[in-house]
N, C-alpha and C positions, 0 to 999 in steps of 0.2 A: 234728225237730218243735220248733221254737222256741216251741210254746205250753207245753210241760211246764216249762221253766225259769221261766216266767212265774207258772204255778200254783204252784210252789215258792216264789217271791218273795212272792205275796199270801198263801200259807198261812203263811209265816213272820210276815208282817206281823199277820195276823189272830191268830194265836197269842201274840204280844207283847201285843196289845191285850186279849185274853182273860185273860192272866196279870195285867195291870194290874187288870182288874175283880174277878177272883177275889181277889186279894192285898187290894183295898180292902173286899171283902166280908168276908174274915176278919178284919180290923182292926175291923170294925164289931161282928161277933159270930160265934162258932163257928157256931151254927145257920143264920146267913145265909150265912156261906161254903160250908157243906155244901150248902145248897140251890142256890146258884149253880153249884157244882162238879158236882152230880149231876143238877140238873133243867135240861136244855137251855133249855127257853122261859123259865125264870126268870131266866137272865142278860139277857135282853132286858128283862124287867119290872125287873129290878134296875137296869140301866144307865139306863132312862128315868125311873125313880121315885126311886131313893134314891142314886144315885152322885154323890158331889159331888167335883169335882176341878177346878182351874183350866182344865186342857185337855179337859174333859168332851166338848165337841163334836167335837173332833179324835179322840178315842180311841173313841167310840161310832160315829162316822161311819167311821173306819178300820176297826173291827172288822165293821161291816155290810158296807161294799163290799167289803173285802178277802175276806171269807167268801163273798159272792155271785161276785165275780170269780174266786175258786180253784176254785169248783164249775164255772163257765162254762169256765175254760181246762182243767180236768182232763177235761171231757166233750168239748170239741172235740179235745183232743190225745189221748184215747182213741179218738175216732172216726177221727182220721186214721191212728193206729196200725192200726186194725182196716181201713181202707181199703188202707193198705200190705200188711198180711197177706193180705188176700183176692185181691189181684192174683195172675194166674197168670203163673208164670215164662215168659220167651220160650222158643220151641222150641230144642231143642239142650241144654238144662240137664238 
């Protein structure tokens, strides 16, 4: 299944971008950092409204796109594994 390694690659990319966002939020204040860390939707609000970084566009786009692609590839990979597991073995086994 070549889709699962792609899901891992995009998952790691998403994680790196999320770590950058969380570190920036904690540098701003502990309360903001805790909110970004514990409230999933607030990370998006913070990324678009308060996150200031020279490469903001790349980090936010990388986070959003990688998260979506990870979910898609995990879903497709799991669907492919389910298809393989559901096949009946040939007669004689």
